[in-house]
C-alpha positions in Angstrom: -61.9 10.6 -53.3 -58.8 12.5 -54.4 -60.2 13.4 -57.9 -63.4 15.2 -56.6 -61.3 17.1 -54.1 -58.8 18.0 -56.9 -61.7 19.3 -59.0 -63.0 21.4 -56.1 -59.6 23.0 -55.5 -58.6 23.2 -59.1 -58.4 27.1 -59.2 -55.9 27.0 -56.3 -53.9 24.1 -57.7 -53.7 25.7 -61.2 -51.8 28.6 -59.7 -49.1 26.3 -58.4 -49.1 23.7 -61.2 -48.6 26.1 -64.0 -45.2 26.4 -65.7 -42.8 24.5 -67.8 -39.2 23.3 -67.5 -37.3 21.3 -65.0 -38.0 21.4 -61.3 -36.5 19.8 -58.3 -38.8 17.7 -56.1 -38.1 15.7 -53.0 -40.7 13.7 -51.1 -39.6 15.4 -47.8 -40.8 18.7 -49.3 -44.3 17.4 -49.4 -44.1 15.9 -45.9 -42.8 19.2 -44.4 -45.4 21.2 -46.3 -48.2 19.1 -44.8 -46.7 19.3 -41.3 -46.4 23.1 -41.6 -50.0 23.2 -42.8 -51.1 21.4 -39.7 -49.0 23.7 -37.5 -50.6 26.8 -39.1 -54.0 25.2 -38.7 -53.5 24.7 -35.0 -52.1 28.2 -34.6 -55.2 29.7 -36.4 -57.6 27.7 -34.2 -55.7 28.8 -31.1 -56.0 32.4 -32.2 -59.7 32.0 -32.8 -60.2 30.4 -29.4 -58.3 33.1 -27.6 -60.0 35.8 -29.6 -63.4 34.5 -28.7 -62.4 33.8 -25.1 -61.1 37.3 -24.5 -63.7 39.0 -26.8 -61.1 40.5 -29.0 -62.5 41.2 -32.5 -59.0 42.0 -33.8 -58.1 38.4 -33.7 -60.1 37.8 -36.9 -57.3 39.2 -39.1 -54.5 36.8 -37.9 -57.0 34.0 -37.9 -57.8 34.6 -41.6 -54.2 34.9 -42.5 -53.0 31.8 -40.7 -56.0 29.7 -41.8 -55.4 30.8 -45.4 -51.8 29.7 -45.2 -52.7 26.4 -43.6 -55.4 25.7 -46.1 -53.1 26.4 -49.0 -50.3 24.3 -47.6 -52.6 21.4 -46.8 -54.3 21.4 -50.2 -51.1 21.7 -52.2 -49.3 19.2 -49.9 -52.0 16.5 -50.1 -53.6 17.1 -53.6 -51.0 19.0 -55.6 -48.6 17.6 -58.2 -44.9 17.3 -57.7 -44.5 20.6 -59.7 -46.9 22.4 -57.3 -45.0 21.3 -54.2 -41.7 22.3 -55.9 -43.2 25.7 -56.8 -44.2 26.3 -53.2 -40.7 25.7 -52.1 -39.3 27.7 -54.9 -36.9 25.0 -56.1 -35.9 25.0 -59.7 -33.1 23.3 -61.6 
C-alpha cells in the first residue's frame, strides 16, 4: 500500500528528498512530524466547523493553510525518506 501512495505523492516528496551530502536523522523527528500533522489537521477541521457554524467565509483561508501544512507533514512523516524528514527539520551535518 505504501508504494502506490508514494507514487501518488511523488511530486511533493521529490521536493523534500532532493539533495546530496550528509544529513542528521532521528526517529523522534518522524514521530513528532506525524504528531504535528495530526494537530494541524484537527486545527483545520475545527476552523472549518466553526467557519460553517458561524457562516464566516473568511475561515476558508486559515483552513487551507493549516490543512496544507497538515497534509505535507503527514505525507512526509509517513511516506517520506529519512532525508525528507531531515530536510523538513532543517538538520544537516
